[in-house]
C-alpha positions, 0 to 999 in steps of 0.5 A: 826566476833563476839565480845569476849562477843559473843564468850564467850556466844557461847563457854558456849552454845556449852559446855552446849549442849556437856554436854547433848550429849551422850559421846559414839561417837563424830563427828571428827573435820574438820581438822581430816576429812581433814587429813583422806582425805589427807591420802586417796589422798596419798594412791591413788598415789600408786593405780591409774595412772596419766592422762592428757587431752588436752584443747580447747578454748571455750565459757563457761558461757558467757566468753572465757575459756580453757576447757577440751576436754573429748575425749583427755584423755591419761594415763601418765604411765602404772603404778601408780607413787607413791608419796614421804612422804616428798619432798624437794626443794618445791615439793609435798609430804604427809607431805608437803601438808598443807604448799604447799596448803597454798602458792599455786596459786596467789592473783587472786584465790586459794589458797593464794588469797582466804586465804587472802580474807577470813582473810581480809574480816573477819577482816573488818566485825569485825570492822563493827559489833564492833559498835553494830549498825547492832545489834541495828538496828535489835533490833529496828525492833523487838521492833517496830513490836512486836505487828504486829503478823505474819507480824513480823515473815515475817519481821524477816524471810526476814531480816535474809535471807538477812543477809545470802545472803549478808554477809554469816550470820552464827554464828552471828545469835546466839546472835539474837537467844538469844533475839528472842526466849524469845520474840516470846515465850511471843507472844504465839509462840515457840522456833522452830518458832524463829529458823525458822525466825533466823537460818533457814532463814540465811541458806536459804539466804546463799544457794540462795545467789547471792553475799555472799563473803564466799560461792558463790563468792569463788566457782565462783572464783575457778571455773573460773566463773565471780563473781556475774554472774547469779545473776538474777536466784539466786535472783529469787531463794532467793525470792521464797525460802524466801517466801516459808519459811515465808509461812511455818513459818506462818502456823506453828506459827498459829497452835502453837499459837492456841494450844501451847501444840502441840509444840515439844518444849513445855516443854523446852520452859517453862523456857521462859514462866516463864519470861516476856520479855519487849521491854525495854530489847531491845537495842535502836538505838543511835546517830551515828547508822544511819550513820553506817547503811548508810555507810554499805549499801553504801559500799555494793552498791559500791562492787556490782558496782565494780563487775558489772561495773569494773569486780572487783575480789578477790583483789579489793573486799577484799580491798572494805570490808577493806575500809568499815570496816575502815570508819565505825570504824572511824565513830563509834569512832567519835560518841563513839559507844559501847565505841569504841576506836582505840585500841578496833577497832584494837582488833575487826579487829583481832578478826574478822580475827581470827574467820575466820582463821579456814575457811581459813586454811580449804581452804589451807588444801583442796588445799593441798589435790588437790595437792596430787592428782596431781593438777588441771591442765588438761594438767599436769599428775594427778590422778585427771584427771584420776578420772575425766575421770572415773567419766565422763565415768560413767555419759556419758550415762545420761543427763547433767541434771541428772549429775547436780542432782548427783552433788547436791547429792554429795555436800549435803552429803559432807556437813555433813563432811565439813560444812564450805562453803568456805572450801567445795568450795575449796575442791570440786569445783576444781573437780566439775568445770572440771567435769562439762566441761566433762559431758556437764554441765555449770560451773555456774550450778556446782556452783549452785549445790554446794551452794544449797547442801552446804547451805540448809543442814546446818539446820540439820547437827549436825556438824554445830557450828552455828546450835548447838549454836542456839539450845543451845540458844533456849534450844532445843535438837538436837533430838527434832529439827531433828524430826521437821525439817526433813520434811522441809529439804525434801521440801528444797531438792526437791526445790534445785533439781528442781532448778538445773535441770532447770538450767542444762536444760536451760544452765544456 
């Protein structure tokens, strides 16, 4: 969902960061990690016998659904069945897992439905951002509130948090960081303050979102939970978390503004202090931007109405985003925004889809790993059922609240390896959703544990391309950043733990 110029900037920033990093060890690529997990899943077929569960019809999270009967587990065979290295006739073997994962399911869910949803929505956002109206709108907020002091920080914090909550703003924040960092440094703050109100705010919004199509929506779809259900609690969490971040930022900013030398980024910020930033450097809104922003807000309202009133799911929502992108592109072409033409709009659509192709492929690989474990059908013989049975027994003596907290811990640790929200949802929710049934936790709570564990740790893990890109834009070393951010990360984890415990106890 970025322009080619933005991609070039991100690439150069990433290369700059990588050139300064030690060469002794590098975090394996996400696909290498997934391949390693696939090897483990394949090996488990020779170590663990498959099992089955019976299902019962029950009301879960407010809707009627077939759920696992935890007392009905039966071992399908006395010995592990093994698995073919290469399967013929559309069967599942180790070398087949990527393709089979990609084509499994239906348009209503994992994997092919989620795969198509991610690509089409990514292309639509490519069209939306091609006009430049969203960027110019935010830059105008920056220009008009430059003298507003700490209120300016609050405005930025809420805007970027809303971006993370509504459309999963991640890498898109990097070009904004390039503008906000020198601006805030010129106002007496530092680059860390800028990262708090931009990147950290987006991840707080992402983690507490009630509608993000690339995180909570996919997790709810895989878990079989109605899309955008539980929005009340999530909106409350978003408001509390964003207000807390804004307050933390203001306290920190005041301290730095009073004595700039106390900043861990004081030395690296010298390059920004040597430059004067004027509001003339900021982009001003042009004729037609207002219409684009109005159409964008109307499209979001239409999507919310569809989900709430018409029970829209992945096919309809993807089509709504596509429609929004087409209409905005047509208006942008009519007004000549960013010199957009029909061909450039088509290129922006392809670029947006291309940017999310890795996330879509992660979903396919993750589903393939689930298939290597025998699939997620509780009534079909699978290793996954046996794993669920063992996990359920291990948590049998603890309360549902404690089980939910362990789910949060698992998702938090897992995010170090798979930072893609959609990819992590695809890999973990097929396990966490039925496990929630086994241990007596609602699937809605399992989804909440996923999104909090996934989103909040994005502000610290060095495997996040968005984080490293923003650090590069701020000319800040990850080692310096980790020294500053760890206390805040600890506070956010306590906040997430409390939220999950309350959700589990209240039957959310």
